[in-house]
N, C-alpha and C positions, 0 to 999 in steps of 0.2 A: 504493500500501501504506499503510496506517494501523500504526501501532507505538506500543504503551505501553509505557514505560520507566520502571522504577522504580530508586532508590539511594537508599544512604543517607547523611547529613549529614556527610560526609567528603569533602574535596578529592582525596585519596589515591583514591579511588574513583572520582570522578566525572568529575576531568580527564582521565584515560587514554580516556574515551569520548567527547570532544566532536571526535575527530579522525572518527570513525565517526557521530558524529551530521552532520556536517558534509556527510561523504559521501553519508549519506542522505535528506538534505535537499536536496542538490544532484543528486541522479536523479531528484527529483519527490515522493519520497515523505514522509509527513507523519510527523514525530514527537512524541509526547505525552509530555511528559516530567516524572514526579513526584517532585517535588524539595522546597529547601526556601529560601527567600528569599534566603540570602546565595549560593545558586550561579544565580540568573535570569540575571543578566548574562551569564555565558560561556554558559549554556545558549541562551538568544535569540539573542546572537550565532551559535552553530554553527547556529541555523535552526529550533531546537525550539519548540514550541508549551508554555511552563511551564505546572505546575498543582501549585501549593503544598499542601503537606502543613503547613505551621505551623501552630498554634493548633487542631492536634486530641488533645491531651493525647496528642502523641508523647512517651515516655519515653525513647528511645533519643538523644533532643539535651541529655539532661543528662549533662554532663561527669563528676557520679560516679556515676551509672548506669551510661556506657560504661568508667568505669575496673573496676568491680564485675563485669561480665561475664564477663571473662575470669579470673575468681578463683570465680566461682559458677555452676554449669552451670543449673542450674534455678533461678536466678534470672534468667538470660539467656534461659530460655524462656519464663517468666513474664514478662518484658520482649515478648520477640518477640510473645508472644500479646496483652496488653494495647494494644502499638501498631498491630497487626493489626487488632485489633478497635475502634481507637478511629478508624482510619482506613477501617473496614469500608463504612458507608456511603457515602461520598464516594467511593471506587473504586466501589462498584458502581453508583452513579447514573452517575459521569465514564465507565465502559466502556459503560455502556449508552448513551450519547451518543456515543461514539466511534467504539463497535462496529470496534475493533482486528483485525488481522489475524494478529497475532503480540503476544505479553508477552515484552519482554525484560526482566532483573530483574539486579541485583548478586546475586552467589553468597552474601550475608549480609543480602541485604532480602527475605528471606523473606516477606514480606507481597505482594510482587510475586508471586511461585511461588504462593504462596498462592490469589490472585487467579485466576491463570491454570487453578487446578486445581478452583476453584467455578464457574468459569466455562466451561469446558471450552474454555480455548484455548491454539492452540501456546504453546509456553514454549522462551525461549532464556535460559540462563544468562550473564550479563556475568563473567568471573572475573578481578579487576583481580591477585590474588597466583597463588602457583602452582595448578595444579589437583590437588588431593587424590584417591587414592583409597588402597587399604591398601598399595601398593609405595610410592607417594611419599611418604605419611603419614610414611613410617618417617625423614624428614627432620624431624620434628615432635617434639620430644623432651616425650612424656606418659609420665609417671610411675606407676607403681600406685597412688599416694595420689589422683591424680585420678581415675581409673577408680573407686578405692571410694567416691570421696564423691558421683561422679555415679549409681553403682547404689542407693546409699542417698536419693538427692533423688527416684528414681523415682517414688515416690507423690506427689509434689509435681509431677514431669512431667506426670505420666498428667491429673491435675486438669487442668492447662492444655490438655491435647489434648482432652477433654471440653467445656471451654466453644468451640473453636472448631468441633468438631462441632455444636453447639448452635447455630452461626450458621451452619451449611450446608457449613462446608468437610470435603470428604472424605478426610478423613486418617487413620490407621490408628494412628501413632504417628509418635515424635519424628523417626524417621529418615525419614520421610515427606516432613519438611520439610526439614532440614538435610543430607541425601545427594543428591550426584548420581551417577549411574552412569551405566554406557557407553550407554546409551539415553537418556541426557539432550543435548541439543544443546547446546553451550559454545562461548563463545568466548573465547581465552586470549590473554591481552596480552603475550606473551612467543613466544620461538622454539622449536619441537620441539625443539632441540639444548640451550636452557640449561634448559628444562623436565625435571624430574626424573622417570625413569622413564617418557619420551612414548610408546615405543615399547607402552606397557601400556593407552593410551585408544582408543578406538575412531574410526572416522573422523566420528564427529560430534563431536569434537574439534578446533578451528579454533585452531590457535596464530599469531597473527596477526604477531606480536612489537609492542614497545611504541608508544606514542603520543608523537612526540617534537615537540614544540612549536617552534616557530622562534622565534631567536633576535631579539629587537626592541631589546636595547640593550648595544650590545658591549662588551664589557670586555676592555682593553689588558693586554697581557702585558709586564712589566716588567723580567724575569728569565729567565736560561734555564730553569729548573725552575718551576713553580709547582705551590705544593699548597692545595688546598680542602677544607675544614670545615664540614660542615653535618649536624646532627643534628636534623633537624625539629624540634619540638616536644617529643620525647620526654624529651629530656636534659637538665633544669636543673641539672645538676651544674657549680658555679662553679669547682671545683678542677681539672676534666679541661680546661675553657676558659683557665686562669690558667697552667698546665702547659703546655699548645700553645703561648699565646704567649710565657712564658718560654724553653720550650727551643727553638724555631723560628724565635724571634725573633733567636738567636743566630748563624743559617744567613743565605747567601746566596739564597734562596731567595724566591720571592714568595707570599707567605701568605694567603688571602683566609679569612676566616670570616662564616658565615652564621648568625646567632643565632635565628632566627625570633622566638619570644614569649619568650624567655629576656629577664628584666629585668636584667641584669647588665651594667653599664659600667665601660670599661675605659679611665684613664687612662695616660698617657705609654707609647705602643704602640711598639715599636720601628718603627724609618723602612720595614722592608719588610713590617710585617702591618698588613692594614685590616680591620676590623669593620664588618658590615653588619647591619642589621636584616633583609633580605632583600635578593636579589640578582635578575638575570635568569638561573636556575640554566644555562640551556642556553648561555648566552654565557661563563659562566664554566667550565665543563666542555671548553666546545671550546677553552679555552688550558692544561688542566689537564693535569699530570704523574701526580698522585697524590692521592685522595678519600676523605678520612677520612669513612665513612658510618655511620649508624646502620642501613644494610643497610633499609630501606622500600623494596618492590619498584620503586616508582615513581624511586627516588633512584639505587638499583643498578644499574637498567637503563639509564638516562639516563648514568650515568657510562660504563657499559661502552660504549654507543652512539658514544661518541665516543671511544671505545679507552683509555679511563682505567683502569690498574687500583686497585683498592681496598684500602684498609686497613679492616679489618671490625670493628664496635664495637656488634653487634644488642641490642636491649635487650628486645625480647619473644621468646617460641617462633617468630612465625611470621618475623621479622625473621633469627632465628638457623638458617631452616629456606634464606634466600636466601643467608646466610653462608657456609651447609655448602656449598652447590653452587656457589658463587662458589670456595670453598677447594678442590674435588672437582676443579674445570676448570682449574685454577692461575692464576685472574685476579686473586687479591689475598691478604692474609696479614691475619691474625686479630691485634686490639689485645690484647697478653696482660695490661695495665694500663692505668691510667691516669697512672703514674708518669711522668716525663721522659724516663729511659733507654728505657723499652718502646716510648713515643711514637715518638722517634727514630729507635730500633730498624727499625721497622716503616716508616716512612715510608723511610727509606734502602734499606730493603731492596728495596722496589718501584722506586725511584728508578735501582737502579745494577742492578737483576737484570733484564735483558730479557726473559726469559720471563714474567712476570707482564704485558708491554704484547703480547707475542706472542700469548697467548693473551686478553687483553683485544679483542685486535683480529678473534681467530676469532671469539667472541660478536658481537661487532658485526657483523661479515659476515652471520649467522644471522640477525640480528635484520634485518637491510635485504634479506636475501633473502625473507623471509619475505611472506606475502600481502597484509598491510596490511587497509587500512579496504575496498578493493576486495574483495578476498575474503570479508570479512567480512559485506559487502554484499549481493554472491552469495549467500553462505550465508542472510541473512536473506531474501533473495527466493525461495530457494526453499522454507524454511520457512513463510515467509509465503503461499503462493502466487501470488507476483506474475506478472503477464502479462509 
């Protein structure tokens, strides 16, 4: 079986797919992965044939554009259409050469879904966040103002739809592009238990659990309790990190901070605090007792997989949806502010009240009981008509 796979230029959307790519290629299937040079090594290591999308005026690679997408929906549609059309000729040529049995596309790599529509190919959505329908979308806080802005932008949106139609894409409106329904074949990298309102999704949705990387660089546990802090690349708030260091540095806990791209450097750290640019997160989480996280889907899932209760500090609506679900299931507590008192109170609560860890264990068990990459492979084989 031949699979054409499309993803956006983001580690949080690419990394969860690598285990499934490895499963597919290990079973003798060919995966042709349309991605970007930064992700080539990991994809090729997983056995995929890398097809570069760099150098095609692909506007979604621009960070300023990416930041604007969440605030201006008409601009987001324009960016989607421009990116799709920039890739159109190359994608059409490659699909003609590959002749794939099925197209898999990240849920927001809409150009993959559009390519499947244009060329009449079976399509599967790869969803690295929660799956959203009218029930689960209530976990996302979209106000009246955002809806009004979208309605005002509709003439701009319709102009972009016409651009696609002129290039042979059979779309009637924006919902054809951005909305999956219960007839959409979908792989979701979480468990049915953790997914909000999972009972409202059809059997075309396969909740396979998170993809967990193996530990490669073990981290020593140096205290009875270990606190891990990682905010991905979204939080550059120096005061937050300084407050964490000051207040947690006065405890006897082991404190590990992964700064990511944050340029801040700290001198004279307390003996119990260590700051890193990056860590083997699986190794750290395997010894962690409390995890302060921005609630990115991957980080939250990894923490819960290792039975670690979370201190929730979301920065975007998608992350807030994750935080709300963790709160609802009792596996974490929301950070009320970045003040020292609130930081200490939140960490103390999850360390001293066993209910949080008990609920994290329950979620972890649901992840481990999910079908994983093997279930997803069998699903794709069925959709692609593999013998």
